[in-house]
Steps between C-alpha positions, in 0.01 A plus 500: 500500500562785740337833576778665298342345190160662546544806725424847375805725501315809377429614854260767619645651815482813709655624823347499846473880471236473229130546559230251420381698195847469347502122566151454350599705191804277454284190521246633252764625257692174519184287496624307804345398828777613732783742554813397689620760749880503475779689669849464347374215276385303805127424541364644822131458419239426240168666423238288328157570359354346814702734717371798301140384540547448873644849547234651277226368726682585824624858447297798395807688369580517129769253390733791434500568877565140607866391520563175318649372825148498650376261232801278434573162644841556657783246481350303212566131460762463227658214310827433322498483116625139519198391701294230327147575384371239741677669794357839394148354492554350847623837631198680356268244660680513833479879525169545316654736241484534122811704428865425586781748449813323380823599673856400416783598732272750676399673174153498348530334160144401413155398609294189446124487541240231527395599147854428376489155658160421349618619162800265515311204655532295181879525525479387863291197402741417218796524737330279758421237236860507374634450855257214550614339173866535600430345842317208336800444271736500800271257683497266197877494469553429867286185495 
């Protein structure tokens, strides 16, 4: 199973010229925890709920006066849609992140979140057991 099988393709994006109020409104309207900042279909940043909270406690200006570029994490870690779920989990652990934009040939095509991975954990377990069964069968025939 690959990320392509579980990624969300209904993306919530905005440009780096947006303000934080616009990004927050997109998150609330879309009921999502992040907005990917994209230029020409390429992710250049990501704004998460945590980023919004951090900016909200740091700046005294209204969100409408704060450029999204001040809150976003620039150059987000991305993955390919053919990445395995296990590799995606390892990437999230390595970078301490919960959201991974999915990029194919330089173009943003989806996003996968820790929630997506948890939701599909039963499929991951089933796949692991199937691989283990296949390996056991191979081991038996080679004896």
